[in-house]
Phi, psi and omega in degrees: 000144178248133177265135177236135181249137170262112183254136185295155173240180178291345180264354182293135180289166177300160185311317181295315178292327178299310180295324177295321178295321178297315179299318178300318179295316181296320178294316180297329180275004180058045177240162174234157180248125180281177183292334180262014177090003179286132177262120190246135175223127179052044174080005179231151180282125181268317179196173175247137184231125178239111179266137175276114184292341181267343189225175180252062176224165178211153174244130180240131175252123182252128174272332180210164181239075175276168177302320180300314181292314180299319178295322179294317178296318178301314180297321177296317180295318179296312184294330182257003182051050184251149168280151179250120180250134178204126175036063174079013180225150175230133182236136177262149173251167182307326181292337182263338184082209183284160178290145180302141181303323179299323178288320181296331180276342183275205183272013183274138168281130184230089175291163178295159177308137189253146166277182184302313183293317178295320178296316180301313179299317181297312183293321177298318180294323178297314181293318179297319178297318179295319178296320179295319179294319178297318178297320179295317179296322177296319178297317179296316180297319178295317179296320179295315178300318180297316179296319178294320180296318178297317180297316182288333181282333181288137178295138181276123175273134180304149183302315182299320178296316178296322180293314180292322176299319180291322183281319189243000184084179185267009183281347182276000000 
């Protein structure tokens, strides 16, 4: 899963209006929100959404980056005038304008404000990169486990025996 954050901008509405905008987007997308934050459409979970009731920010967990999911995140960002932050990158949507100068000077990748198609391409690439990194980490973990299992399965030769074999060969 990839986490995406909706971060407020100077144009973001107050928390009550923010939550109302989120509800409007979910209703317009013909989705419902479950008690644990799951956003459901046609009987399947599309994404998980956690709204901060005290602030005007949100955390979204994406399992996949389909056009439907990307459009929903875009619509949420547009309706709340939020920047979208994901794995070292921040993307602005038309409602937010340009990325803040402090972010542009930092370690953040900052593409230009995106329309729906540009945003979709950006978010899909972010999710694919995160999935590739997770797969690489899983491969490394599997290889380490395999090496440890082989090492533990091999009978241990006492150190003195290995030393004499190395010094004098196995003829002794």
